KOLGU-142402 format. One record per residue (C-alpha): x, z, y negated; chain. Coordinates in steps of 0.2 Angstrom, whole numbers, plus 5000, padded with zeros to 4 digits. Layout:
N
SITE  east    up  north  ch
SITE     X     Z      Y   A
...
This chain:
41
SITE  east    up  north  ch
SITE  4966  4963   5080   A
SITE  4956  4967   5065   A
SITE  4943  4981   5065   A
SITE  4926  4977   5059   A
SITE  4924  4982   5041   A
SITE  4942  4986   5039   A
SITE  4951  4978   5024   A
SITE  4969  4973   5025   A
SITE  4979  4974   5009   A
SITE  4996  4967   5004   A
SITE  5010  4978   4998   A
SITE  5008  4972   4980   A
SITE  4990  4975   4980   A
SITE  4992  4993   4986   A
SITE  5005  4996   4973   A
SITE  4994  4990   4959   A
SITE  4979  5001   4965   A
SITE  4990  5016   4966   A
SITE  4997  5013   4949   A
SITE  4979  5010   4942   A
SITE  4975  5027   4950   A
SITE  4988  5036   4940   A
SITE  5002  5036   4953   A
SITE  5020  5032   4948   A
SITE  5037  5030   4957   A
SITE  5028  5019   4970   A
SITE  5040  5014   4984   A
SITE  5037  5001   4997   A
SITE  5047  5000   5013   A
SITE  5044  4986   5026   A
SITE  5050  4985   5044   A
SITE  5044  4972   5056   A
SITE  5025  4974   5055   A
SITE  5025  4991   5048   A
SITE  5022  4996   5030   A
SITE  5027  5013   5022   A
SITE  5021  5017   5004   A
SITE  5025  5033   4995   A
SITE  5021  5037   4977   A
SITE  5020  5052   4965   A
SITE  5004  5058   4956   A
């Protein structure tokens, strides 16, 4: 179920946004329906 007004991003989109914001060492881990994204500023 999607919450009204909520935006769902794909992992590659999140990585690109983080890099554009100055983050580096972006790591993405996927498991079933879960997504974990970590990065350094």
